[in-house]
C-alpha positions as a printed Julia matrix, in Angstrom:
413×3 Matrix{Float64}:
  -1.45   28.65   -5.57
  -1.03   25.1    -4.24
   2.29   24.15   -2.74
   4.03   21.46   -4.76
   4.7    18.24   -2.83
   7.49   15.82   -3.7
   8.58   12.33   -2.72
  12.14   12.31   -1.4
  12.43    8.98    0.42
  10.95    5.48    0.18
  11.13    2.33    2.29
   9.39   -0.98    1.76
   9.03   -4.32    3.53
   7.28   -6.54    1.01
   6.72  -10.23    0.27
   8.92   -9.86   -2.83
  11.74   -8.0    -1.17
  12.88   -5.72    1.62
  14.22   -2.37    0.42
  13.35   -0.49   -2.76
  16.17   -1.91   -4.89
  15.22   -5.53   -4.18
  11.53   -4.65   -4.53
  12.1    -3.03   -7.92
  14.14   -5.95   -9.22
  11.37   -8.35   -8.2
   8.71   -6.18   -9.88
  10.55   -6.09  -13.19
  11.38   -9.81  -13.19
   7.82  -10.83  -12.36
   8.61  -12.5    -9.05
   5.72  -13.84   -6.98
   5.79  -13.69   -3.18
   3.25  -16.49   -2.81
   3.87  -19.76   -0.97
   2.22  -22.05    1.56
   1.6   -20.28    4.87
   4.35  -20.89    7.44
   3.26  -18.57   10.26
   0.75  -21.14   11.58
  -0.79  -24.49   10.67
  -3.31  -23.99    7.85
  -4.63  -27.54    7.84
  -8.39  -27.31    7.4
  -8.35  -23.81    5.87
  -9.86  -23.43    2.41
  -6.96  -21.16    1.44
  -3.52  -22.36    2.52
  -1.28  -19.91    0.69
  -0.27  -16.28    1.24
   2.47  -13.75    0.51
   4.44  -13.66    3.76
   7.48  -11.51    4.52
  10.66  -13.54    4.24
  13.99  -12.83    5.87
  12.82   -9.95    8.04
  15.11   -9.44   11.03
  13.68   -6.73   13.3
  17.03   -6.42   15.08
  18.4    -4.8    11.92
  16.13   -1.8    12.5
  14.91   -1.85   16.1
  16.69   -2.02   19.45
  16.2    -5.46   21.02
  14.59   -4.09   24.18
  12.05   -2.25   22.01
  11.04   -5.19   19.82
   9.07   -6.96   22.56
   6.69   -4.03   22.92
   5.81   -4.0    19.2
   3.31   -6.07   17.25
   4.55   -7.39   13.91
   2.71   -4.66   11.97
   4.5    -1.96   13.99
   7.85   -3.63   13.43
   7.27   -3.57    9.67
   6.25    0.11    9.73
   9.22    1.06   11.91
  11.65   -0.7     9.57
  10.12    0.84    6.43
  10.25    4.29    8.05
  13.9     3.79    8.96
  14.69    2.98    5.32
  12.66    5.9     3.96
  14.09    8.5     6.34
  17.63    7.36    5.64
  16.9     7.3     1.91
  15.67   10.9     2.13
  18.87   11.81    4.03
  16.97   13.94    6.52
  19.56   15.55    8.77
  18.17   15.49   12.29
  20.41   18.33   13.36
  19.06   20.58   10.6
  15.4    19.49   10.71
  12.87   21.21   12.97
  11.04   18.3    14.68
   7.92   20.43   15.1
   7.69   20.68   11.31
   7.79   16.92   10.69
   4.67   14.78   11.06
   3.83   11.1    10.75
   0.66    9.49    9.39
   0.84    5.72    9.14
  -2.27    3.57    8.89
  -3.26   -0.06    9.19
  -6.4    -1.85    8.12
  -6.49   -4.3    11.02
  -3.69   -3.5    13.48
  -2.25   -5.83   16.11
  -4.39   -8.88   15.45
  -1.69  -11.41   16.36
  -1.25   -9.71   19.73
  -4.98   -9.93   20.41
  -5.05  -13.62   19.53
  -1.98  -14.5    21.58
  -3.02  -12.6    24.67
  -6.58  -13.95   24.54
  -5.1   -17.43   24.85
  -3.11  -16.25   27.88
  -6.27  -14.8    29.42
  -8.25  -18.02   28.96
  -5.49  -20.37   30.07
  -3.65  -18.4    32.76
  -6.0   -15.64   33.88
  -6.18  -11.87   33.72
  -3.08  -11.19   35.81
  -0.88  -12.9    33.24
  -1.97  -10.75   30.29
   0.94   -8.65   29.02
   1.1    -5.0    30.09
   2.09   -4.34   26.48
  -1.23   -5.7    25.16
  -2.9    -2.36   24.49
   0.2    -0.47   23.2
   0.96   -3.41   20.89
  -2.49   -3.79   19.35
  -3.67   -0.21   18.82
  -3.29    1.06   15.27
  -1.81    4.44   16.19
   1.26    2.86   17.73
   3.0     2.58   14.36
   3.19    6.37   13.82
   3.71    6.81   17.56
   6.77    4.58   17.65
   8.23    6.24   14.55
   7.85    9.66   16.16
   9.45    8.43   19.39
  12.42    6.97   17.5
  13.1    10.1    15.43
  11.76   12.8    17.76
   9.2    14.18   15.3
   6.62   16.28   17.15
   4.45   17.44   14.25
   0.96   16.08   13.33
   0.78   12.39   14.16
  -2.05    9.88   13.8
  -3.21    6.65   12.19
  -5.75    6.07    9.43
  -7.84    2.92    9.03
  -9.93    2.42    5.91
  -9.29   -1.19    4.93
  -7.53   -1.51    1.56
  -7.58    2.27    0.99
  -5.78    3.01    4.27
  -2.34    4.09    3.12
  -3.61    6.12    0.15
  -5.76    8.03    2.62
  -2.75    8.47    4.92
  -0.61    9.81    2.08
  -3.39   12.05    0.77
  -3.94   13.51    4.23
  -0.19   14.06    4.61
  -0.06   15.89    1.29
  -2.87   18.21    2.37
  -1.19   18.97    5.7
   1.92   19.99    3.78
  -0.06   22.15    1.4
  -1.89   23.79    4.29
   1.38   24.67    6.0
   1.08   22.44    9.07
   4.4    20.73    8.31
   7.39   20.85    5.96
   7.97   17.09    5.95
   5.54   14.18    6.42
   6.35   10.51    6.93
   3.39    8.59    5.53
   2.24    5.11    4.59
   0.77    1.93    5.96
   1.53   -1.44    7.5
  -0.23   -4.77    7.89
   0.44   -8.14    9.51
  -2.92   -9.9     9.51
  -1.86  -13.36    8.34
  -2.93  -14.88   11.64
  -5.12  -17.91   12.46
  -8.21  -15.81   13.17
  -7.7   -13.18   10.49
  -7.02  -15.78    7.83
 -10.03  -17.84    8.89
 -12.24  -14.76    8.61
 -11.17  -14.03    5.06
 -11.58  -17.71    4.17
 -15.11  -17.73    5.57
 -15.93  -14.61    3.57
 -14.83  -16.52    0.45
 -12.64  -13.68   -0.73
  -9.34  -15.6    -0.91
  -7.98  -17.71   -3.74
  -8.08  -21.48   -3.24
  -5.43  -22.27   -5.84
  -3.38  -24.0    -3.16
  -1.55  -26.3    -5.55
   0.02  -23.44   -7.5
   0.73  -20.52   -5.14
   2.79  -18.46   -7.6
  -0.06  -18.64  -10.13
  -2.8   -17.81   -7.62
  -2.89  -14.01   -7.86
  -4.05  -13.31  -11.39
  -5.69   -9.88  -11.66
  -7.93   -9.29  -14.68
  -7.46  -12.89  -15.86
 -10.63  -14.81  -16.69
  -9.68  -17.62  -14.3
  -9.05  -15.48  -11.21
 -10.71  -16.91   -8.11
  -9.97  -14.51   -5.23
  -7.18  -12.44   -3.77
  -3.9   -13.63   -2.29
  -3.39  -12.25    1.2
  -0.12  -10.48    1.89
   1.64   -8.54    4.64
   4.24   -5.8     4.88
   4.71   -2.05    5.02
   5.64    0.93    2.92
   6.63    4.45    3.93
   7.29    7.55    1.84
   8.87   10.83    2.87
   6.91   13.77    1.49
   8.13   17.35    1.5
   7.11   20.71    0.17
   9.17   21.39   -2.92
  10.68   24.51   -1.36
  11.91   22.53    1.65
  13.31   19.73   -0.48
  15.14   22.1    -2.84
  16.51   24.18    0.03
  18.23   21.17    1.55
  19.35   19.71   -1.79
  17.21   16.59   -1.52
  16.99   13.89   -4.16
  13.48   14.04   -5.66
  11.85   10.87   -6.99
   8.57   12.34   -8.24
   5.89   14.9    -7.52
   2.81   13.82   -5.59
   0.32   16.02   -7.38
  -3.25   14.9    -6.69
  -5.58   13.09   -4.32
  -9.22   12.08   -4.62
 -11.38   10.24   -2.09
 -14.99    9.01   -2.11
 -17.14    6.19   -0.81
 -19.52    3.87   -2.66
 -22.11    3.85    0.16
 -23.24    0.56   -1.35
 -22.04   -2.65    0.38
 -19.63   -3.72    3.14
 -17.38   -5.74    0.8
 -18.61   -5.52   -2.81
 -17.92   -2.52   -5.07
 -20.81   -0.64   -6.61
 -21.21   -2.3   -10.04
 -21.93    1.12  -11.56
 -18.49    2.32  -10.36
 -19.93    5.78   -9.77
 -17.84    6.76   -6.76
 -14.55    5.17   -7.83
 -14.92    7.19  -11.04
 -15.34   10.37   -8.99
 -12.27    9.56   -6.88
 -10.11    9.26  -10.01
 -11.6    12.4   -11.5
 -10.97   14.36   -8.31
  -7.36   13.22   -8.18
  -6.87   14.37  -11.77
  -8.47   17.76  -11.1
  -6.38   18.18   -7.94
  -3.25   17.45  -10.0
  -4.29   19.82  -12.82
  -4.25   16.91  -15.24
  -6.6    15.86  -18.01
  -7.42   12.17  -18.58
  -5.36   12.14  -21.78
  -2.29   13.32  -19.8
  -2.05    9.95  -18.02
   0.09    7.16  -19.47
   0.07    4.65  -16.61
  -2.36    3.37  -13.98
  -1.41    1.2   -11.03
  -4.72   -0.59  -10.57
  -6.22   -1.83   -7.33
  -6.34   -5.11   -9.27
  -7.18   -7.57   -6.52
  -7.76  -10.71   -8.62
 -11.38  -10.94   -7.5
 -14.21  -11.24  -10.02
 -16.09   -8.12   -8.94
 -13.19   -5.73   -8.32
 -11.34   -6.3   -11.57
 -14.46   -6.02  -13.72
 -15.74   -2.94  -11.88
 -12.36   -1.19  -11.88
 -12.03   -1.79  -15.62
 -15.46   -0.23  -16.09
 -14.46    2.76  -13.96
 -11.29    3.32  -16.01
 -13.33    3.33  -19.21
 -15.76    5.86  -17.74
 -12.95    8.17  -16.58
 -10.69    7.93  -19.61
 -13.08    7.19  -22.47
 -11.26    6.16  -25.66
  -7.94    7.03  -24.0
  -8.44    4.04  -21.66
  -7.26    1.78  -24.5
  -3.95    3.64  -24.61
  -3.22    3.29  -20.88
  -0.64    0.88  -19.53
  -2.3    -0.67  -16.47
  -0.65   -3.05  -14.04
  -1.43   -4.72  -10.74
   1.36   -4.93   -8.19
  -0.83   -7.39   -6.27
  -0.19  -10.01   -8.94
   3.22  -10.35   -7.28
   2.89   -9.07   -3.71
  -0.61  -10.28   -2.98
  -2.98   -7.92   -1.23
  -1.24   -6.05    1.59
  -4.53   -4.58    2.85
  -3.65   -1.39    4.76
  -0.16   -1.37    3.23
  -1.32   -1.98   -0.34
  -1.73    1.63   -1.42
   1.7     2.82   -0.33
   3.61   -0.15   -1.76
   1.77    0.46   -5.02
   2.59    4.18   -4.89
   6.24    3.2    -4.43
   5.93    0.83   -7.4
   4.36    3.63   -9.46
   7.11    6.06   -8.46
   9.78    3.52   -9.42
   8.04    2.97  -12.75
   8.28    6.73  -13.38
  11.89    6.86  -12.18
  12.99    4.03  -14.48
  10.49    4.72  -17.29
   9.3     1.12  -17.19
   5.8    -0.19  -16.5
   6.06   -3.3   -14.34
   3.95   -6.27  -15.46
   0.79   -7.91  -14.25
   1.91  -11.51  -13.95
  -0.27  -14.6   -14.43
  -2.33  -12.91  -17.13
  -3.07  -15.87  -19.4
  -6.73  -15.91  -20.42
  -8.38  -12.59  -21.31
 -11.71  -11.77  -19.69
 -14.2   -10.1   -22.07
 -15.19   -7.8   -19.18
 -11.54   -6.83  -18.58
 -10.37   -5.8   -22.02
  -7.76   -3.09  -21.43
  -3.96   -3.25  -21.58
  -2.77   -4.75  -18.28
   0.95   -4.98  -19.25
   0.76   -8.78  -19.31
   3.63  -10.81  -17.86
   6.6    -8.72  -19.03
   7.85   -5.23  -18.07
   7.45   -2.51  -20.7
   9.88    0.34  -21.28
   7.76    3.42  -21.99
   7.39    7.13  -21.42
   5.61    7.78  -18.12
   5.21   11.42  -17.16
   1.9    11.16  -15.29
   0.25    8.27  -13.47
  -2.47    7.43  -10.98
  -2.6     4.72   -8.32
  -5.96    3.34   -7.18
  -6.97    1.87   -3.81
 -10.55    0.65   -3.39
 -11.4    -0.86    0.0
 -14.01   -2.84    1.93
 -16.65   -0.42    3.15
 -16.67    1.25   -0.25
 -13.62    3.44    0.41
 -11.95    4.84   -2.71
  -8.65    6.73   -2.56
  -6.64    7.72   -5.63
  -3.22    9.38   -5.87
  -1.82   11.17   -8.92
   1.94   11.27   -9.49
   3.99   13.34  -11.96
   7.52   12.94  -13.19
   9.42   15.7   -11.42
  10.32   18.79  -13.41
  11.87   21.83  -11.73
């Protein structure tokens, strides 16, 4: 019999708010995190808008002497982990550090550090490059720093699978718990790739929106007039525990993480397979893993990127998985508000899904104005919807064809 796994803590650093309470309020009021880029000069870029983190003060979470050795993506992850661990009320004195692991991924890692130190190399020479270069840029430093801060000596590594990164991290963490390798796992993802080079690369790939004159209207998943995704940044972390461990310590339980499915399209480096074959299988596997039937699901947090191909293909996949029941699903895209957080997208959307279950409200997909004949399901347009949500899935579908799906249940003892 599979061990039941529950979510007992959540932390989020997002473009629409830092902390789950602020994040939830923004989701239900339809707040957009989009604005003109301020991190660098975007003159000459085809896209000049993004969903940046506002008001983040690393000193609130990290010792000052430690901040200088961390890239921005690690700072976000560290802060989100701090919130999640405190939210879960894990008592360090009563927690065996060997039984706590950390899996935190990133799609791109320390890109700003690479760019900054390359300038130093070219202008000042090799001897002036920071000794922190490598520790700052490598993707595994986010889970490494979290373990160092809290003393957790269980399984620890990073995952990198583009937009599916943090769903993979959370799915792996769930399986480690089921297998008995840990009692508690800290899992999620972080991203801080709004940099001159990273942004230029996405612009050149023609994947970003160019609706520069109306940033808050730019991310419009499933809308006929969508023109590309809005880039975002941030981090999300969840604390996962075996149900026995959580109950034994009297933990607050948000929801049950019940299923995980993962596949790959094996089709194209950036485009989804138009037949949606493998994304269908990922959803089906998550449902089977969770012992759920398609008709048991009320809500889907869609990958919903606001790109022509993704939204149409994901809609097709949902119809193939759910059949006639697809028309009864409430489907929403968190990215309509946060933008696309790349390696942190999956976990922030899992947190959104969990909050939807907690509050029995489906958050909206904002900027849905003109229906697309190819996207003809119920995307919870523009306003939150009070509704019964006992079972849900959250999709992440990444560059490289990576598909990772999580199934969540309302907790029942």
